[in-house]
Structures are given as structure tokens and as C-alpha cells.
DSSP file (Angstrom, degrees, kcal/mol; ACC not computed):
  #  RESIDUE AA STRUCTURE BP1 BP2  ACC     N-H-->O    O-->H-N    N-H-->O    O-->H-N    TCO  KAPPA ALPHA  PHI   PSI    X-CA   Y-CA   Z-CA
    1    1 A X              0   0    0      0, 0.0     2,-0.4     0, 0.0   112,-0.1   0.000 360.0 360.0 360.0 137.3 -203.3 -111.5   -1.6
    2    2 A X        -     0   0    0    110,-0.5     2,-0.4    21,-0.0    21,-0.0  -0.932 360.0-156.1-119.3 148.5 -200.7 -108.8   -1.6
    3    3 A X        -     0   0    0     -2,-0.4     2,-0.4   109,-0.1   109,-0.2  -0.958   5.5-145.1-125.6 146.3 -197.5 -108.9    0.4
    4    4 A X        -     0   0    0     -2,-0.4   109,-0.1   107,-0.3   110,-0.0  -0.915  30.3-106.1-111.1 135.0 -195.3 -106.1    1.6
    5    5 A X        +     0   0    0     -2,-0.4     2,-0.3     2,-0.1    17,-0.0  -0.322  53.6 156.5 -59.0 135.4 -191.5 -106.4    1.8
    6    6 A X        -     0   0    0      2,-0.2   105,-0.0     1,-0.0   104,-0.0  -0.985  52.5-132.9-158.7 150.6 -190.3 -106.8    5.4
    7    7 A X  S    S+     0   0    0     -2,-0.3     3,-0.4     2,-0.1     2,-0.1   0.487  86.0  90.9 -82.2  -3.7 -187.4 -108.1    7.3
    8    8 A X        +     0   0    0      1,-0.2    -2,-0.2   102,-0.0   102,-0.1  -0.443  63.2  47.2 -87.4 161.7 -189.9 -109.9    9.6
    9    9 A X        +     0   0    0      1,-0.3    12,-0.3    -2,-0.1    -1,-0.2   0.385  65.1 141.8  95.5  -1.9 -191.4 -113.3    9.3
   10   10 A X        -     0   0    0     -3,-0.4     2,-0.4    10,-0.1    -1,-0.3  -0.477  29.1-166.4 -73.4 144.4 -188.3 -115.5    8.6
   11   11 A X  E     -A   19   0A   0      8,-2.3     8,-2.2    -2,-0.1     2,-0.5  -0.995  20.2-128.5-133.7 127.5 -188.3 -118.9   10.3
   12   12 A X  E     +A   18   0A   0     -2,-0.4     6,-0.3     6,-0.2     3,-0.1  -0.638  28.7 172.5 -76.9 120.8 -185.3 -121.1   10.6
   13   13 A X  E    S+     0   0A   0      4,-2.3     2,-0.3    -2,-0.5    -1,-0.2   0.587  70.7   6.0-103.5 -15.0 -186.2 -124.6    9.3
   14   14 A X  E >  S-A   17   0A   0      3,-1.3     3,-2.8    27,-0.0    -1,-0.3  -0.956 105.2 -64.3-158.7 159.7 -182.7 -126.1    9.4
   15   15 A X  T 3  S-     0   0    0     -2,-0.3    25,-0.5     1,-0.3     3,-0.1  -0.308 124.5  -0.3 -55.3 115.6 -179.4 -124.8   10.7
   16   16 A X  T 3  S+     0   0    0     -2,-0.2    20,-2.8     1,-0.2     2,-0.5   0.526 111.2 105.3  83.1   6.9 -178.5 -121.8    8.6
   17   17 A X  E <   +AB  14  35A   0     -3,-2.8    -4,-2.3    18,-0.2    -3,-1.3  -0.965  43.3 176.4-127.6 117.1 -181.6 -122.0    6.4
   18   18 A X  E     -AB  12  34A   0     16,-2.7    16,-2.7    -2,-0.5     2,-0.3  -0.891   6.6-166.8-117.4 148.0 -184.5 -119.6    6.9
   19   19 A X  E     -AB  11  33A   0     -8,-2.2    -8,-2.3    -2,-0.3     2,-0.3  -0.934   9.2-173.7-130.0 157.5 -187.7 -119.2    4.9
   20   20 A X  E     - B   0  32A   0     12,-1.7    12,-2.9    -2,-0.3     2,-0.5  -0.957  27.5-126.3-145.8 130.5 -190.4 -116.7    4.6
   21   21 A X  E     -cB 109  31A   0     87,-1.2    89,-1.3    -2,-0.3    90,-0.3  -0.659  22.2-173.6 -77.6 126.9 -193.6 -117.2    2.6
   22   22 A X  E     -     0   0A   0      8,-2.8     2,-0.3    -2,-0.5    89,-0.2   0.875  62.5 -26.8 -88.3 -44.1 -194.0 -114.3    0.2
   23   23 A X  E     - B   0  30A   0      7,-1.4     7,-3.1   -20,-0.1    -1,-0.4  -0.977  57.8-169.5-165.2 159.5 -197.5 -115.1   -1.2
   24   24 A X  E     - B   0  29A   0     -2,-0.3     5,-0.2     5,-0.2     2,-0.2  -0.992   3.7-175.1-154.8 159.1 -199.8 -118.0   -1.7
   25   25 A X        -     0   0    0      3,-2.8    76,-0.0    -2,-0.3    -2,-0.0  -0.539  53.8 -70.6-132.4-159.9 -203.1 -119.0   -3.4
   26   26 A X  S    S+     0   0    0     -2,-0.2    75,-0.4     1,-0.2    74,-0.1   0.848 128.2  21.8 -69.9 -33.7 -205.3 -122.0   -3.6
   27   27 A X  S    S+     0   0    0     73,-0.2    73,-0.5     1,-0.1     2,-0.3   0.475 122.6  35.5-118.5  -3.7 -202.9 -124.1   -5.7
   28   28 A X        -     0   0    0     72,-0.2    -3,-2.8    71,-0.2     2,-0.3  -0.971  52.4-160.3-149.2 163.0 -199.4 -122.6   -5.2
   29   29 A X  E     -BD  24  98A   0     69,-1.9    69,-3.1    -2,-0.3     2,-0.4  -0.994   8.9-151.5-147.0 137.7 -197.1 -121.0   -2.7
   30   30 A X  E     -BD  23  97A   0     -7,-3.1    -8,-2.8    -2,-0.3    -7,-1.4  -0.941  17.4-177.7-116.2 133.1 -194.0 -118.8   -3.1
   31   31 A X  E     -BD  21  96A   0     65,-3.1    65,-2.4    -2,-0.4     2,-0.5  -0.888  23.1-137.4-126.9 156.6 -191.2 -118.6   -0.5
   32   32 A X  E     -BD  20  95A   0    -12,-2.9   -12,-1.7    -2,-0.3     2,-0.5  -0.970  20.4-157.9-109.7 128.3 -187.9 -116.8   -0.1
   33   33 A X  E     -BD  19  94A   0     61,-3.3    61,-2.1    -2,-0.5     2,-0.6  -0.918   5.2-162.5-105.8 130.4 -185.0 -118.9    1.2
   34   34 A X  E     -BD  18  93A   0    -16,-2.7   -16,-2.7    -2,-0.5     2,-0.5  -0.970  16.9-169.7-111.3 117.8 -182.1 -117.2    3.0
   35   35 A X  E     -BD  17  92A   0     57,-2.7    57,-3.0    -2,-0.6     2,-0.3  -0.932  12.1-142.6-120.4 123.3 -179.2 -119.7    3.0
   36   36 A X    >   -     0   0    0    -20,-2.8     3,-2.0    -2,-0.5    52,-0.2  -0.617  35.6 -92.2 -86.5 141.8 -176.0 -119.3    5.0
   37   37 A X  T 3  S+     0   0    0     -2,-0.3    52,-0.2     1,-0.3    -1,-0.1  -0.174 109.7  16.9 -49.1 138.7 -172.6 -120.4    3.6
   38   38 A X  T 3  S+     0   0    0     50,-2.6    -1,-0.3     1,-0.3     2,-0.1   0.420  95.0 125.8  73.5   3.1 -171.7 -124.0    4.5
   39   39 A X    <   -     0   0    0     -3,-2.0    49,-2.7   -23,-0.2     2,-0.4  -0.477  48.7-144.7 -84.0 164.9 -175.2 -125.0    5.6
   40   40 A X  E     -E   87   0A   0    -25,-0.5     2,-0.9    47,-0.2    47,-0.2  -0.996  10.7-144.7-133.2 129.4 -176.9 -128.0    4.1
   41   41 A X  E     -E   86   0A   0     45,-2.8    45,-1.7    -2,-0.4     3,-0.1  -0.856  42.3-123.0 -87.2 110.9 -180.6 -128.5    3.2
   42   42 A X  E     -     0   0A   0     -2,-0.9    42,-0.1    43,-0.2     2,-0.0  -0.056  30.4 -83.8 -60.3 156.5 -180.8 -132.2    4.1
   43   43 A X  E     +     0   0A   0     42,-0.1     2,-0.3    40,-0.1    42,-0.2  -0.343  69.8 139.3 -57.9 132.6 -182.0 -134.8    1.5
   44   44 A X  E     -E   84   0A   0     40,-2.1    40,-2.4    -3,-0.1     2,-0.3  -0.961  34.5-149.5-162.2 173.6 -185.8 -135.0    1.4
   45   45 A X        +     0   0    0     -2,-0.3     2,-0.3    38,-0.2    38,-0.1  -0.971  12.3 179.0-149.9 161.4 -188.8 -135.3   -0.9
   46   46 A X        -     0   0    0     -2,-0.3    35,-3.4    36,-0.3    36,-0.4  -0.955  43.7-102.8-155.9 167.9 -192.4 -134.1   -0.9
   47   47 A X  S    S+     0   0    0     -2,-0.3     2,-0.2    33,-0.2    33,-0.1   0.647  89.6  99.0 -71.9 -13.6 -195.5 -134.3   -3.0
   48   48 A X  S    S-     0   0    0     32,-0.1     2,-0.3    31,-0.1    52,-0.3  -0.534  73.2-130.5 -82.7 136.2 -195.0 -130.7   -4.2
   49   49 A X  E     -F   99   0A   0     50,-3.1    50,-2.0    -2,-0.2     2,-0.5  -0.667  30.5-154.7 -72.4 140.8 -193.4 -129.7   -7.5
   50   50 A X  E     -FG  98  78A   0     28,-2.5    28,-3.4    -2,-0.3     2,-0.5  -0.976  15.3-174.7-130.5 118.9 -190.8 -127.1   -6.6
   51   51 A X  E     -FG  97  77A   0     46,-2.6    46,-3.1    -2,-0.5     2,-0.3  -0.959  15.6-175.5-115.8 128.8 -189.5 -124.5   -9.1
   52   52 A X  E     -FG  96  76A   0     24,-2.2    24,-1.8    -2,-0.5     2,-0.3  -0.838  21.1-165.3-129.8 162.4 -186.7 -122.2   -8.0
   53   53 A X  E     -FG  95  75A   0     42,-2.1    42,-2.6    -2,-0.3     2,-0.7  -0.980  22.5-133.7-144.1 126.6 -184.6 -119.2   -9.0
   54   54 A X  E     +F   94   0A   0     20,-2.4    19,-3.1    -2,-0.3    40,-0.2  -0.759  23.0 176.9 -88.2 118.0 -181.3 -118.2   -7.4
   55   55 A X  E     +     0   0A   0     38,-2.4     2,-0.3    -2,-0.7    39,-0.2   0.863  67.5   0.9 -83.0 -41.6 -181.3 -114.4   -6.7
   56   56 A X  E    S+F   93   0A   0     37,-1.7    37,-2.1    16,-0.1    -1,-0.3  -0.993 104.1  16.9-150.6 146.7 -177.9 -114.2   -5.0
   57   57 A X  E    S-     0   0A   0     -2,-0.3    15,-0.7    35,-0.2     2,-0.3  -0.560  76.7 -77.3  98.5-154.6 -175.0 -116.5   -4.0
   58   58 A X  E     +FH  90  71A   0     32,-0.6    32,-2.1    -2,-0.2    31,-1.7  -0.952  40.8 173.5-156.1 132.0 -174.0 -120.0   -5.1
   59   59 A X  E     -FH  88  70A   0     11,-1.9    11,-3.5    -2,-0.3     2,-0.6  -0.935  29.4-131.4-134.7 158.9 -175.4 -123.4   -4.2
   60   60 A X  E     -FH  87  69A   0     27,-3.0    27,-2.7    -2,-0.3     2,-0.5  -0.975  29.4-161.3-109.8 119.1 -174.9 -127.0   -5.3
   61   61 A X  E     -FH  86  68A   0      7,-2.6     7,-2.2    -2,-0.6     2,-0.5  -0.868   5.8-160.9-107.0 131.4 -178.3 -128.6   -5.9
   62   62 A X  E     -FH  85  67A   0     23,-2.8    23,-1.9    -2,-0.5     2,-0.5  -0.955   9.1-179.9-112.2 122.5 -178.8 -132.3   -6.0
   63   63 A X  E >   -FH  84  66A   0      3,-2.8     3,-2.1    -2,-0.5    21,-0.2  -0.964  68.1 -49.5-124.4 111.8 -181.9 -133.7   -7.7
   64   64 A X  T 3  S-     0   0    0     19,-3.0    21,-0.1    -2,-0.5    18,-0.0  -0.453 123.4 -22.0  53.9-125.6 -181.9 -137.5   -7.6
   65   65 A X  T 3  S+     0   0    0     -2,-0.2     2,-0.3    -3,-0.1    -1,-0.3   0.413 122.6  90.0 -92.9   2.7 -178.4 -138.6   -8.8
   66   66 A X  E <   -H   63   0A   0     -3,-2.1    -3,-2.8     2,-0.0     2,-0.3  -0.778  53.6-172.6-102.0 142.7 -177.7 -135.4  -10.7
   67   67 A X  E     -H   62   0A   0     -2,-0.3     2,-0.3    -5,-0.2    -5,-0.2  -0.980   2.6-176.3-133.4 150.2 -176.0 -132.3   -9.2
   68   68 A X  E     -H   61   0A   0     -7,-2.2    -7,-2.6    -2,-0.3     2,-0.6  -0.995  30.1-121.7-141.8 145.3 -175.4 -128.8  -10.6
   69   69 A X  E     -H   60   0A   0     -2,-0.3     2,-0.5    -9,-0.2    -9,-0.2  -0.804  35.3-152.0 -82.9 122.8 -173.6 -125.7   -9.4
   70   70 A X  E     -H   59   0A   0    -11,-3.5   -11,-1.9    -2,-0.6     2,-0.2  -0.873  14.9-175.9-106.5 127.3 -176.3 -123.0   -9.3
   71   71 A X  E >   -H   58   0A   0     -2,-0.5     3,-2.5   -13,-0.2   -17,-0.3  -0.719  44.4 -65.1-114.1 165.0 -175.3 -119.3   -9.8
   72   72 A X  T 3  S+     0   0    0    -15,-0.7   -17,-0.2     1,-0.3    -1,-0.1  -0.236 124.6  25.8 -52.6 134.2 -177.5 -116.2   -9.7
   73   73 A X  T 3  S+     0   0    0    -19,-3.1    -1,-0.3     1,-0.4     2,-0.1   0.201  94.9 120.1  93.9 -14.2 -180.0 -116.1  -12.5
   74   74 A X    <   -     0   0    0     -3,-2.5   -20,-2.4   -20,-0.2    -1,-0.4  -0.477  43.5-165.5 -79.8 155.3 -180.1 -120.0  -12.7
   75   75 A X  E     -G   53   0A   0    -22,-0.2     2,-0.3    -2,-0.1   -22,-0.2  -0.865   7.3-172.5-136.4 169.9 -183.3 -121.9  -12.1
   76   76 A X  E     -G   52   0A   0    -24,-1.8   -24,-2.2    -2,-0.3     2,-0.4  -0.971  15.7-142.9-156.4 164.5 -184.5 -125.4  -11.5
   77   77 A X  E     -G   51   0A   0     -2,-0.3     2,-0.6   -26,-0.2   -26,-0.2  -0.981   7.3-163.4-137.7 126.3 -187.5 -127.7  -11.2
   78   78 A X  E     -G   50   0A   0    -28,-3.4   -28,-2.5    -2,-0.4     3,-0.1  -0.941  23.7-135.9-106.7 114.1 -187.8 -130.5   -8.7
   79   79 A X    >   -     0   0    0     -2,-0.6     3,-1.2   -30,-0.2   -31,-0.1  -0.172  37.3 -74.7 -64.7 163.2 -190.6 -132.9   -9.7
   80   80 A X  T 3  S+     0   0    0      1,-0.2   -33,-0.2   -33,-0.1    -1,-0.1  -0.288 114.1   7.2 -56.8 137.9 -193.1 -134.2   -7.2
   81   81 A X  T 3  S+     0   0    0    -35,-3.4     2,-0.5   -33,-0.2    -1,-0.2   0.738  92.5 136.4  60.4  29.2 -191.7 -137.0   -4.9
   82   82 A X    <   -     0   0    0     -3,-1.2   -36,-0.3   -36,-0.4    -1,-0.2  -0.914  57.9-116.8-107.9 132.6 -188.1 -136.7   -6.1
   83   83 A X        +     0   0    0     -2,-0.5   -19,-3.0   -38,-0.1     2,-0.3  -0.444  46.7 159.5 -67.6 134.9 -185.3 -136.8   -3.6
   84   84 A X  E     +EF  44  63A   0    -40,-2.4   -40,-2.1   -21,-0.2     2,-0.3  -0.980  16.0 173.6-152.5 160.5 -183.2 -133.6   -3.5
   85   85 A X  E     - F   0  62A   0    -23,-1.9   -23,-2.8    -2,-0.3     2,-0.3  -0.954  16.8-139.2-157.9 170.1 -180.9 -131.6   -1.3
   86   86 A X  E     -EF  41  61A   0    -45,-1.7   -45,-2.8    -2,-0.3     2,-0.5  -1.000   2.4-155.8-141.7 141.2 -178.7 -128.5   -1.4
   87   87 A X  E     -EF  40  60A   0    -27,-2.7   -27,-3.0    -2,-0.3     2,-0.7  -0.973  24.5-135.1-111.9 128.9 -175.2 -127.5   -0.2
   88   88 A X  E     + F   0  59A   0    -49,-2.7   -50,-2.6    -2,-0.5   -29,-0.2  -0.760  25.6 176.0 -93.9 115.3 -174.8 -123.8    0.3
   89   89 A X  E    S+     0   0A   0    -31,-1.7     2,-0.3    -2,-0.7   -30,-0.2   0.851  71.2   8.5 -85.3 -39.8 -171.4 -122.6   -1.2
   90   90 A X  E    S- F   0  58A   0    -32,-2.1   -32,-0.6   -53,-0.1    -1,-0.2  -0.921 101.7 -73.2-134.3 159.0 -171.9 -118.8   -0.5
   91   91 A X  E    S-     0   0A   0     -2,-0.3     2,-0.3   -34,-0.1   -55,-0.2  -0.374  70.5-176.3 -50.4 130.4 -174.5 -116.8    1.4
   92   92 A X  E     -D   35   0A   0    -57,-3.0   -57,-2.7   -35,-0.2     2,-0.4  -0.905  33.3-153.2-139.3 158.7 -177.5 -117.1   -0.9
   93   93 A X  E     +DF  34  56A   0    -37,-2.1   -38,-2.4    -2,-0.3   -37,-1.7  -0.995  20.9 179.2-132.3 128.7 -181.1 -116.1   -1.5
   94   94 A X  E     -DF  33  54A   0    -61,-2.1   -61,-3.3    -2,-0.4     2,-0.5  -0.961  19.6-147.4-129.0 146.9 -183.5 -118.2   -3.6
   95   95 A X  E     -DF  32  53A   0    -42,-2.6   -42,-2.1    -2,-0.4     2,-0.4  -0.956  23.4-176.3-110.1 130.9 -187.1 -117.8   -4.5
   96   96 A X  E     -DF  31  52A   0    -65,-2.4   -65,-3.1    -2,-0.5     2,-0.4  -0.984  16.0-155.4-134.0 143.3 -189.1 -121.1   -4.8
   97   97 A X  E     -DF  30  51A   0    -46,-3.1   -46,-2.6    -2,-0.4     2,-0.4  -0.955  11.9-161.6-116.1 132.9 -192.7 -121.8   -5.9
   98   98 A X  E     -DF  29  50A   0    -69,-3.1   -69,-1.9    -2,-0.4     2,-0.3  -0.931   9.8-138.6-116.5 136.1 -194.5 -125.0   -4.7
   99   99 A X  E    S+ F   0  49A   0    -50,-2.0   -50,-3.1    -2,-0.4     2,-0.2  -0.985  85.6  36.3-140.0 133.8 -197.5 -126.6   -6.2
  100  100 A X  S    S-     0   0    0    -73,-0.5   -72,-0.2    -2,-0.3   -73,-0.2   0.609 116.8 -90.6 -62.7 170.6 -199.8 -127.7   -4.8
  101  101 A X        -     0   0    0    -75,-0.4     2,-1.3    -2,-0.2    -2,-0.1  -0.250  33.6-126.1 -54.0 131.8 -199.7 -125.1   -2.1
  102  102 A X    >>  -     0   0    0     -4,-0.2     3,-1.7     1,-0.2     4,-0.5  -0.710  23.7-167.0 -82.6  97.2 -197.6 -126.2    0.9
  103  103 A X  G >4 S+     0   0    0     -2,-1.3     3,-1.3     1,-0.3     4,-0.4   0.847  82.6  59.6 -55.4 -38.8 -200.1 -125.7    3.7
  104  104 A X  G 34 S+     0   0    0      1,-0.3     3,-0.4     2,-0.2    -1,-0.3   0.714 100.7  56.8 -66.9 -19.1 -197.5 -126.0    6.4
  105  105 A X  G X4 S+     0   0    0     -3,-1.7     3,-1.7     1,-0.2    -1,-0.3   0.585  82.9  83.3 -87.4 -10.4 -195.6 -123.0    4.9
  106  106 A X  G X< S+     0   0    0     -3,-1.3     3,-1.5    -4,-0.5    -1,-0.2   0.813  81.2  65.4 -61.0 -28.3 -198.7 -120.7    5.2
  107  107 A X  G 3  S+     0   0    0     -3,-0.4    -1,-0.3    -4,-0.4    -2,-0.1   0.668  94.3  60.5 -68.2 -15.2 -197.7 -120.1    8.9
  108  108 A X  G <  S+     0   0    0     -3,-1.7   -87,-1.2    -4,-0.1    -1,-0.3   0.297  72.5 131.1 -95.5   9.6 -194.5 -118.3    7.7
  109  109 A X  B <   -c   21   0A   0     -3,-1.5   -87,-0.2   -89,-0.2     3,-0.1  -0.390  45.1-156.4 -65.4 138.9 -196.3 -115.6    5.7
  110  110 A X        -     0   0    0    -89,-1.3     2,-0.3     1,-0.3    -1,-0.1   0.845  63.2 -18.8 -90.1 -35.2 -194.9 -112.2    6.6
  111  111 A X        -     0   0    0    -90,-0.3    -1,-0.3   -89,-0.2  -107,-0.3  -0.890  33.0-173.4-170.4 137.8 -197.7 -109.9    5.7
  112  112 A X  S    S+     0   0    0     -2,-0.3     2,-0.5  -109,-0.2  -110,-0.5   0.103  72.1  90.6-116.1  20.0 -200.9 -109.8    3.6
  113  113 A X        +     0   0    0   -109,-0.1     2,-0.4  -112,-0.1  -109,-0.2  -0.959  51.4 177.3-120.7 116.0 -201.4 -106.1    4.3
  114  114 A X              0   0    0     -2,-0.5  -110,-0.0  -111,-0.1  -112,-0.0  -0.946 360.0 360.0-120.4 139.7 -199.9 -103.5    1.9
  115  115 A X              0   0    0     -2,-0.4    -1,-0.1     0, 0.0  -111,-0.0   0.483 360.0 360.0 -72.7 360.0 -200.4  -99.8    2.2
């Protein structure tokens, strides 16, 4: 699968939080998160291991009882079935990879057609 950069395909999953699936395979899926200042990604957990990288902005990430201020260039890993949440300090962009593939996020793919 190839993906082409586009401003299309974002879907708001929570107030101030949009995602777009960049690419996926049989066992993993990569998304781009666009996060607005002062929004909150509510506490949740899922079966997927989640590895992230902050491209732009600043967030406070909570993984179980630990929290860290995340700046551009920082990364993280949320193990499977671990409670986590995020508070968005500045307008931010994050890239995250989920394994196994998050089937429900396949619907947010922007394009699999590249010129």
C-alpha cells in the first residue's frame, strides 16, 4: 500500500482530536493525530500496543500512573491493555503505530492511490 499526502480524510474522534490513517498492513496500522490546544484524549485502553512520535506541539501523556511532558522529537510506547490519556498543551501533530492492526481505523484511510 502507498499513501499520498492530502488534507482530506481526517475524522474527529473526540472534541479537538482528529485522526487520519496513513497506511496499514496485516499486522500494524499508522495514523496521524491532529490535536488542538486544550483538548483531552480521554482515559482509555485497548488491546493494541501503541508507539508514538510527536512531530509538532506539546502534550502531557499519562500511561498508567506515570505522566510526562512530551515535546517534538519525543516518543513513547503504550503497552497492550494499559490505561492512558493525553492533555494537549499546544496545537500538536503526532504519528502513532498500532499493532495488531486497528481494524476500526482502516475506514479513516485517506488514499491508497499515488501517482
